[in-house]
N, CA, C and O atoms as CSV, one atom per row, in Angstrom:
chain,resi,resn,atom,element,x,y,z
A,1,MET,N,N,15.255,-5.586,2.623
A,1,MET,CA,C,14.616,-5.062,3.882
A,1,MET,C,C,13.047,-5.662,4.035
A,1,MET,O,O,12.354,-5.934,3.055
A,2,SER,N,N,12.710,-5.783,5.104
A,2,SER,CA,C,11.329,-6.343,5.265
A,2,SER,C,C,10.286,-5.436,5.631
A,2,SER,O,O,9.318,-5.845,6.273
A,3,ILE,N,N,10.400,-4.203,5.269
A,3,ILE,CA,C,9.330,-3.221,5.665
A,3,ILE,C,C,8.625,-2.872,4.290
A,3,ILE,O,O,9.246,-2.694,3.242
A,4,HIS,N,N,7.176,-2.792,4.433
A,4,HIS,CA,C,6.500,-2.383,3.172
A,4,HIS,C,C,5.552,-1.460,3.523
A,4,HIS,O,O,4.984,-1.500,4.614
A,5,VAL,N,N,5.288,-0.460,2.513
A,5,VAL,CA,C,4.125,0.427,2.649
A,5,VAL,C,C,2.861,-0.168,2.073
A,5,VAL,O,O,2.823,-0.439,0.873
A,6,ILE,N,N,1.894,-0.371,2.808
A,6,ILE,CA,C,0.676,-1.028,2.397
A,6,ILE,C,C,-0.520,-0.094,2.146
A,6,ILE,O,O,-1.175,0.447,3.036
A,7,PRO,N,N,-0.737,0.035,0.738
A,7,PRO,CA,C,-2.047,0.980,0.533
A,7,PRO,C,C,-3.139,0.643,1.165
A,7,PRO,O,O,-3.485,-0.537,1.225
A,8,ILE,N,N,-3.778,1.543,1.678
A,8,ILE,CA,C,-5.020,1.202,2.595
A,8,ILE,C,C,-6.022,0.678,1.775
A,8,ILE,O,O,-6.820,-0.095,2.305
A,9,ASN,N,N,-6.148,0.953,0.536
A,9,ASN,CA,C,-7.313,0.400,-0.306
A,9,ASN,C,C,-7.092,-1.249,-0.503
A,9,ASN,O,O,-8.000,-1.908,-1.011
A,10,ARG,N,N,-6.018,-1.798,-0.136
A,10,ARG,CA,C,-5.876,-3.200,-0.092
A,10,ARG,C,C,-6.329,-4.041,1.058
A,10,ARG,O,O,-6.248,-5.265,1.159
A,11,LEU,N,N,-6.900,-3.033,2.047
A,11,LEU,CA,C,-7.384,-3.687,3.273
A,11,LEU,C,C,-8.952,-3.576,3.132
A,11,LEU,O,O,-9.491,-2.618,2.578
A,12,SER,N,N,-9.674,-4.698,3.714
A,12,SER,CA,C,-10.925,-4.400,3.972
A,12,SER,C,C,-11.458,-3.270,4.990
A,12,SER,O,O,-10.617,-2.885,5.802
A,13,LEU,N,N,-12.410,-2.836,5.041
A,13,LEU,CA,C,-12.833,-1.789,5.918
A,13,LEU,C,C,-12.767,-2.287,7.389
A,13,LEU,O,O,-12.399,-1.513,8.273
A,14,GLU,N,N,-13.089,-3.461,7.637
A,14,GLU,CA,C,-12.846,-3.997,9.002
A,14,GLU,C,C,-11.545,-4.076,9.393
A,14,GLU,O,O,-11.188,-3.673,10.501
A,15,ALA,N,N,-10.665,-4.640,8.457
A,15,ALA,CA,C,-9.191,-4.757,8.662
A,15,ALA,C,C,-8.640,-3.347,8.918
A,15,ALA,O,O,-7.866,-3.191,9.863
A,16,LEU,N,N,-8.986,-2.313,8.142
A,16,LEU,CA,C,-8.445,-0.937,8.291
A,16,LEU,C,C,-8.866,-0.452,9.691
A,16,LEU,O,O,-8.089,0.093,10.474
A,17,ARG,N,N,-10.232,-0.713,9.947
A,17,ARG,CA,C,-10.639,-0.209,11.419
A,17,ARG,C,C,-9.825,-0.840,12.431
A,17,ARG,O,O,-9.444,-0.127,13.359
A,18,GLY,N,N,-9.531,-1.930,12.410
A,18,GLY,CA,C,-8.772,-2.766,13.455
A,18,GLY,C,C,-7.350,-2.266,13.555
A,18,GLY,O,O,-6.808,-2.023,14.633
A,19,VAL,N,N,-6.724,-2.112,12.272
A,19,VAL,CA,C,-5.277,-1.472,12.439
A,19,VAL,C,C,-5.325,-0.014,13.023
A,19,VAL,O,O,-4.401,0.319,13.765
A,20,ILE,N,N,-6.249,0.812,12.769
A,20,ILE,CA,C,-6.314,2.202,13.099
A,20,ILE,C,C,-6.793,2.258,14.720
A,20,ILE,O,O,-6.402,3.109,15.520
A,21,GLU,N,N,-7.600,1.307,14.979
A,21,GLU,CA,C,-8.039,1.109,16.656
A,21,GLU,C,C,-6.906,0.851,17.351
A,21,GLU,O,O,-6.594,1.513,18.341
A,22,GLU,N,N,-6.113,-0.250,16.833
A,22,GLU,CA,C,-5.142,-0.766,17.685
A,22,GLU,C,C,-3.840,0.225,17.746
A,22,GLU,O,O,-3.150,0.234,18.766
A,23,PHE,N,N,-3.543,1.005,16.698
A,23,PHE,CA,C,-2.705,2.124,16.557
A,23,PHE,C,C,-3.052,3.220,17.505
A,23,PHE,O,O,-2.107,3.639,18.173
A,24,ILE,N,N,-4.218,3.766,17.698
A,24,ILE,CA,C,-4.565,4.732,18.480
A,24,ILE,C,C,-4.626,4.271,19.981
A,24,ILE,O,O,-4.538,5.092,20.894
A,25,SER,N,N,-4.756,3.137,20.165
A,25,SER,CA,C,-4.836,2.419,21.713
A,25,SER,C,C,-3.346,2.535,22.170
A,25,SER,O,O,-3.116,2.618,23.377
A,26,ARG,N,N,-2.396,2.545,21.331
A,26,ARG,CA,C,-0.925,2.573,21.829
A,26,ARG,C,C,-0.768,3.929,22.359
A,26,ARG,O,O,0.108,4.085,23.209
A,27,GLY,N,N,-1.511,4.992,21.979
A,27,GLY,CA,C,-1.242,6.432,22.377
A,27,GLY,C,C,-1.511,6.771,23.753
A,27,GLY,O,O,-1.053,7.796,24.259
A,28,GLY,N,N,-2.205,5.987,24.351
A,28,GLY,CA,C,-2.659,6.320,25.619
A,28,GLY,C,C,-3.896,7.312,25.653
A,28,GLY,O,O,-4.663,7.395,24.694
A,29,THR,N,N,-4.052,8.072,26.828
A,29,THR,CA,C,-5.119,9.013,26.624
A,29,THR,C,C,-4.881,10.409,27.257
A,29,THR,O,O,-5.752,11.130,27.745
A,30,ASP,N,N,-3.601,10.658,27.170
A,30,ASP,CA,C,-3.041,12.015,27.535
A,30,ASP,C,C,-3.049,12.866,26.249
A,30,ASP,O,O,-2.134,12.649,25.455
A,31,TYR,N,N,-3.916,13.756,25.958
A,31,TYR,CA,C,-3.967,14.426,24.744
A,31,TYR,C,C,-3.672,15.945,25.103
A,31,TYR,O,O,-3.898,16.810,24.257
A,32,GLY,N,N,-3.182,16.262,26.317
A,32,GLY,CA,C,-2.969,17.741,26.690
A,32,GLY,C,C,-4.067,18.350,27.377
A,32,GLY,O,O,-4.682,17.724,28.241
A,33,GLU,N,N,-4.369,19.557,27.052
A,33,GLU,CA,C,-5.421,20.328,27.665
A,33,GLU,C,C,-6.731,19.952,27.178
A,33,GLU,O,O,-7.722,20.177,27.874
A,34,VAL,N,N,-6.824,19.396,26.037
A,34,VAL,CA,C,-8.164,19.073,25.370
A,34,VAL,C,C,-8.186,17.582,25.124
A,34,VAL,O,O,-7.305,17.025,24.469
A,35,GLU,N,N,-9.329,16.874,25.727
A,35,GLU,CA,C,-9.579,15.591,25.622
A,35,GLU,C,C,-9.906,15.089,24.344
A,35,GLU,O,O,-10.846,15.746,23.899
A,36,VAL,N,N,-9.527,14.182,23.536
A,36,VAL,CA,C,-9.963,13.738,22.171
A,36,VAL,C,C,-10.541,12.421,22.341
A,36,VAL,O,O,-9.897,11.517,22.873
A,37,SER,N,N,-11.810,12.259,21.883
A,37,SER,CA,C,-12.529,10.905,21.998
A,37,SER,C,C,-11.934,9.859,20.935
A,37,SER,O,O,-11.605,10.184,19.794
A,38,PRO,N,N,-11.851,8.723,21.392
A,38,PRO,CA,C,-11.209,7.525,20.458
A,38,PRO,C,C,-11.873,7.680,18.972
A,38,PRO,O,O,-11.133,7.521,18.002
A,39,GLU,N,N,-13.149,7.963,18.790
A,39,GLU,CA,C,-13.804,8.033,17.585
A,39,GLU,C,C,-13.297,9.214,16.694
A,39,GLU,O,O,-13.153,9.124,15.474
A,40,THR,N,N,-13.022,10.418,17.494
A,40,THR,CA,C,-12.422,11.544,16.816
A,40,THR,C,C,-11.067,11.209,16.337
A,40,THR,O,O,-10.698,11.434,15.184
A,41,ARG,N,N,-10.259,10.607,17.346
A,41,ARG,CA,C,-8.958,10.163,16.916
A,41,ARG,C,C,-8.923,9.170,15.793
A,41,ARG,O,O,-7.988,9.204,14.993
A,42,PHE,N,N,-9.829,8.338,15.693
A,42,PHE,CA,C,-9.846,7.490,14.609
A,42,PHE,C,C,-10.172,8.148,13.287
A,42,PHE,O,O,-9.542,7.790,12.291
A,43,ARG,N,N,-11.043,9.019,13.203
A,43,ARG,CA,C,-11.372,9.899,12.093
A,43,ARG,C,C,-10.157,10.604,11.679
A,43,ARG,O,O,-9.840,10.685,10.492
A,44,GLN,N,N,-9.430,11.144,12.684
A,44,GLN,CA,C,-8.271,12.044,12.254
A,44,GLN,C,C,-7.125,11.084,11.521
A,44,GLN,O,O,-6.554,11.442,10.491
A,45,VAL,N,N,-6.882,9.893,12.149
A,45,VAL,CA,C,-5.955,9.068,11.394
A,45,VAL,C,C,-6.213,8.508,10.148
A,45,VAL,O,O,-5.368,8.432,9.257
A,46,ARG,N,N,-7.650,8.017,10.043
A,46,ARG,CA,C,-8.095,7.586,8.709
A,46,ARG,C,C,-7.973,8.725,7.729
A,46,ARG,O,O,-7.475,8.489,6.628
A,47,HIS,N,N,-8.377,9.917,8.028
A,47,HIS,CA,C,-8.345,10.982,7.085
A,47,HIS,C,C,-7.088,11.221,6.736
A,47,HIS,O,O,-6.950,11.569,5.563
A,48,ARG,N,N,-5.976,11.132,7.481
A,48,ARG,CA,C,-4.646,11.365,7.318
A,48,ARG,C,C,-4.102,10.247,6.298
A,48,ARG,O,O,-3.332,10.560,5.389
A,49,LEU,N,N,-4.552,8.891,6.501
A,49,LEU,CA,C,-4.175,7.844,5.585
A,49,LEU,C,C,-4.925,7.975,4.359
A,49,LEU,O,O,-4.315,7.726,3.319
A,50,GLU,N,N,-6.286,8.362,4.283
A,50,GLU,CA,C,-6.744,8.576,2.988
A,50,GLU,C,C,-6.220,9.768,2.108
A,50,GLU,O,O,-6.281,9.713,0.880
A,51,LYS,N,N,-5.695,10.867,2.793
A,51,LYS,CA,C,-5.116,11.926,2.126
A,51,LYS,C,C,-3.557,11.766,1.796
A,51,LYS,O,O,-2.925,12.657,1.230
A,52,GLY,N,N,-3.028,10.620,2.179
A,52,GLY,CA,C,-1.580,10.439,2.038
A,52,GLY,C,C,-0.699,11.215,2.941
A,52,GLY,O,O,0.502,11.341,2.697
A,53,LEU,N,N,-1.259,11.727,3.958
A,53,LEU,CA,C,-0.527,12.412,4.972
A,53,LEU,C,C,0.095,11.436,6.032
A,53,LEU,O,O,0.989,11.753,6.818
A,54,ALA,N,N,-0.429,10.353,5.955
A,54,ALA,CA,C,0.174,9.195,6.836
A,54,ALA,C,C,0.202,7.883,5.945
A,54,ALA,O,O,-0.421,7.778,4.888
A,55,VAL,N,N,0.968,6.936,6.477
A,55,VAL,CA,C,1.125,5.672,5.667
A,55,VAL,C,C,1.085,4.510,6.604
A,55,VAL,O,O,1.444,4.646,7.774
A,56,LEU,N,N,0.679,3.420,6.149
A,56,LEU,CA,C,0.446,2.180,6.910
A,56,LEU,C,C,1.734,1.335,6.481
A,56,LEU,O,O,1.992,1.123,5.296
A,57,ILE,N,N,2.484,0.892,7.486
A,57,ILE,CA,C,3.718,0.265,7.325
A,57,ILE,C,C,3.421,-1.244,7.755
A,57,ILE,O,O,2.634,-1.430,8.683
A,58,PHE,N,N,4.001,-2.289,7.135
A,58,PHE,CA,C,3.981,-3.607,7.611
A,58,PHE,C,C,5.590,-4.157,7.659
A,58,PHE,O,O,6.338,-3.966,6.700
A,59,ASP,N,N,5.996,-4.803,8.786
A,59,ASP,CA,C,7.178,-5.159,8.958
A,59,ASP,C,C,7.152,-6.763,9.022
A,59,ASP,O,O,6.619,-7.371,9.951
A,60,ASP,N,N,7.753,-7.350,7.989
A,60,ASP,CA,C,7.588,-8.902,7.728
A,60,ASP,C,C,8.384,-9.606,9.092
A,60,ASP,O,O,7.994,-10.611,9.685
A,61,GLU,N,N,9.528,-8.842,9.394
A,61,GLU,CA,C,10.295,-9.645,10.408
A,61,GLU,C,C,9.825,-9.689,11.781
A,61,GLU,O,O,10.121,-10.617,12.534
A,62,THR,N,N,8.973,-8.535,12.183
A,62,THR,CA,C,8.392,-8.473,13.452
A,62,THR,C,C,6.900,-8.809,13.351
A,62,THR,O,O,6.220,-9.023,14.354
A,63,GLU,N,N,6.382,-8.850,12.016
A,63,GLU,CA,C,5.013,-9.211,11.722
A,63,GLU,C,C,4.062,-8.076,12.565
A,63,GLU,O,O,3.047,-8.371,13.197
A,64,THR,N,N,4.591,-6.808,12.435
A,64,THR,CA,C,3.754,-5.623,13.006
A,64,THR,C,C,3.453,-4.688,12.034
A,64,THR,O,O,4.123,-4.527,11.014
A,65,THR,N,N,2.343,-3.995,12.363
A,65,THR,CA,C,1.928,-2.804,11.485
A,65,THR,C,C,1.934,-1.639,12.276
A,65,THR,O,O,1.609,-1.665,13.463
A,66,ASN,N,N,2.347,-0.442,11.580
A,66,ASN,CA,C,2.370,0.720,12.161
A,66,ASN,C,C,1.906,1.766,11.248
A,66,ASN,O,O,1.680,1.506,10.066
A,67,ILE,N,N,1.745,3.019,11.777
A,67,ILE,CA,C,1.222,4.228,11.037
A,67,ILE,C,C,2.293,5.347,11.314
A,67,ILE,O,O,2.540,5.809,12.428
A,68,PHE,N,N,2.883,5.706,10.146
A,68,PHE,CA,C,3.802,6.997,10.334
A,68,PHE,C,C,3.200,8.115,9.469
A,68,PHE,O,O,2.449,7.928,8.512
A,69,LEU,N,N,3.637,9.329,9.940
A,69,LEU,CA,C,3.394,10.498,9.045
A,69,LEU,C,C,4.104,10.318,7.793
A,69,LEU,O,O,5.209,9.775,7.799
A,70,ALA,N,N,3.496,10.780,6.579
A,70,ALA,CA,C,4.090,10.460,5.393
A,70,ALA,C,C,5.598,11.229,5.207
A,70,ALA,O,O,6.467,10.758,4.473
A,71,ASP,N,N,5.759,12.372,5.914
A,71,ASP,CA,C,7.122,13.057,5.846
A,71,ASP,C,C,7.984,12.612,6.966
A,71,ASP,O,O,9.064,13.172,7.155
A,72,ASP,N,N,7.560,11.602,7.751
A,72,ASP,CA,C,8.583,11.064,8.709
A,72,ASP,C,C,9.918,10.615,8.141
A,72,ASP,O,O,9.840,9.759,7.260
A,73,PRO,N,N,11.129,11.036,8.485
A,73,PRO,CA,C,12.396,10.812,8.193
A,73,PRO,C,C,12.562,9.310,8.122
A,73,PRO,O,O,13.258,8.847,7.218
A,74,ILE,N,N,11.989,8.527,8.983
A,74,ILE,CA,C,12.324,7.068,9.043
A,74,ILE,C,C,11.844,6.295,7.770
A,74,ILE,O,O,12.197,5.145,7.507
A,75,LEU,N,N,10.987,7.066,6.999
A,75,LEU,CA,C,10.366,6.351,5.813
A,75,LEU,C,C,11.242,6.672,4.569
A,75,LEU,O,O,10.903,6.157,3.503
A,76,ARG,N,N,12.231,7.398,4.603
A,76,ARG,CA,C,12.915,7.671,3.469
A,76,ARG,C,C,13.459,6.349,2.791
A,76,ARG,O,O,13.433,6.173,1.573
A,77,GLY,N,N,13.973,5.405,3.741
A,77,GLY,CA,C,14.723,4.210,3.381
A,77,GLY,C,C,13.722,3.203,2.724
A,77,GLY,O,O,13.974,2.455,1.780
A,78,VAL,N,N,12.539,3.322,3.399
A,78,VAL,CA,C,11.459,2.457,2.892
A,78,VAL,C,C,10.882,2.901,1.494
A,78,VAL,O,O,10.523,2.095,0.635
A,79,LYS,N,N,10.835,4.174,1.368
A,79,LYS,CA,C,10.284,4.721,-0.039
A,79,LYS,C,C,11.258,4.440,-1.090
A,79,LYS,O,O,10.813,4.211,-2.214
A,80,ALA,N,N,12.475,4.422,-0.902
A,80,ALA,CA,C,13.543,4.428,-1.594
A,80,ALA,C,C,13.592,2.960,-2.249
A,80,ALA,O,O,13.995,2.719,-3.387
A,81,LEU,N,N,13.146,2.103,-1.396
A,81,LEU,CA,C,13.013,0.510,-1.824
A,81,LEU,C,C,11.719,0.278,-2.688
A,81,LEU,O,O,11.740,-0.609,-3.542
A,82,THR,N,N,10.616,1.029,-2.500
A,82,THR,CA,C,9.635,0.846,-3.263
A,82,THR,C,C,9.466,1.653,-4.814
A,82,THR,O,O,8.586,1.457,-5.652
A,83,GLU,N,N,10.512,2.523,-4.869
A,83,GLU,CA,C,10.561,3.252,-6.078
A,83,GLU,C,C,11.377,2.621,-7.195
A,83,GLU,O,O,11.474,3.188,-8.284
């Protein structure tokens, strides 16, 4: 399988910021009744990554990066490969 969990400490701060900013830009701007600023959203995603509540994934085949909640069922197969 060509999908890898990337520890965020392996990225420079600039690279991590770029990955998170690109990720949150895909979400659009509809946050429901309360508008959330991009900087607030950035801090939320970074916090989740730092606390292990979310993980950074890289797919060799598509050369794409994504962020998933750590308990997302789609990650079960990826975690099994890394253990």
